[in-house]
C-alpha positions in Angstrom: 10.3 12.8 30.8 6.5 14.2 29.9 4.6 13.0 26.3 3.6 16.6 24.3 0.0 16.0 22.6 -1.2 18.1 20.0 -5.5 18.2 20.3 -6.5 17.3 16.9 -9.7 19.8 15.6 -12.1 18.2 14.0 -12.8 20.5 11.4 -9.1 21.3 10.6 -7.4 19.7 7.2 -4.3 18.4 6.2 -2.2 22.0 6.3 -3.7 22.8 9.8 -6.9 25.5 8.4 -10.7 24.4 8.1 -11.9 23.0 4.9 -13.4 25.3 2.8 -17.1 24.1 1.4 -17.7 24.0 -1.9 -21.2 25.1 -3.1 -21.0 25.9 -6.9 -23.6 28.1 -8.6 -22.9 28.2 -12.5 -23.2 25.5 -14.6 -19.7 23.9 -15.8 -17.9 25.3 -12.5 -15.4 22.3 -11.5 -13.4 21.1 -8.2 -10.2 18.5 -9.2 -8.1 17.3 -6.3 -7.2 13.7 -4.5 -10.6 12.2 -2.4 -8.7 12.2 1.2 -11.7 11.2 3.6 -15.8 11.0 4.1 -17.5 12.2 6.7 -20.5 10.9 7.4 -23.8 12.2 9.1 -22.2 15.5 9.5 -24.5 17.7 12.1 -26.1 20.4 10.0 -28.8 23.5 10.5 -31.2 21.0 8.2 -29.8 17.8 9.5 -27.0 15.1 9.2 -25.2 15.3 5.8 -22.5 13.1 4.2 -19.4 15.2 2.8 -16.4 14.2 1.1 -12.6 15.8 1.3 -10.8 16.9 -1.7 -7.2 18.1 -1.3 -6.6 20.2 -4.3 -2.8 20.5 -5.9 -1.9 23.6 -3.3 -2.9 21.8 -0.5 -6.3 23.1 0.4 -8.9 20.7 1.2 -12.3 21.4 0.1 -15.4 20.3 1.8 -18.4 18.8 -0.8 -21.9 18.0 0.6 -22.9 14.6 -0.9 -26.5 15.2 -2.6 -28.5 12.6 -4.1 -27.1 13.8 -7.3 -23.4 12.7 -6.1 -24.1 9.9 -3.7 -23.7 6.6 -6.6 -20.7 8.3 -7.9 -18.9 8.8 -4.5 -19.5 5.3 -3.6 -18.0 4.3 -6.3 -14.6 6.3 -5.2 -11.4 4.9 -3.3 -9.1 6.9 -0.9 -6.5 8.6 -3.0 -8.4 8.9 -6.2 -7.8 11.7 -8.0 -10.8 13.1 -9.1 -12.8 16.3 -10.6 -16.1 17.1 -9.3 -18.1 19.0 -12.4 -21.7 21.4 -11.8 -24.2 20.5 -14.3 -26.4 23.4 -13.0 -29.9 22.2 -11.8 -32.4 19.6 -13.3 -36.1 19.0 -12.9 -36.4 15.4 -11.9 -39.8 14.4 -14.0 -41.1 11.8 -11.3 -40.9 14.5 -8.5 -41.3 17.0 -9.7 -38.9 18.5 -7.8 -35.4 20.5 -8.9 -32.1 18.8 -7.6 -28.1 19.6 -7.9 -26.5 17.8 -11.0 -23.1 16.5 -10.9 -20.8 15.0 -13.1 -17.7 12.7 -11.3 -14.9 11.5 -13.4 -11.6 10.1 -11.8 -8.2 10.1 -13.1 -7.3 7.1 -15.2 
């Protein structure tokens, strides 16, 4: 009897589709779900970037780019944490005079 193997697609989510990329534009937009995994150094047209995947309650998986504004909070998360990421808008860094996207990250207690 021969074994049957199924190819694992690198960008396929747990429910068999491609994850959606979460890219908020309005202050106050948020994403809630379970922190499923971190993908490090994924190639993009602008260089390599880290991403985390959040599985929403309806089963859909969203991929979130780990920007400098998210890095410290993401480093403190554990796989399986139920989290909420809220977009706070663009903020000016007074030292560099550059704007960046600011987020707040919450973990369910």
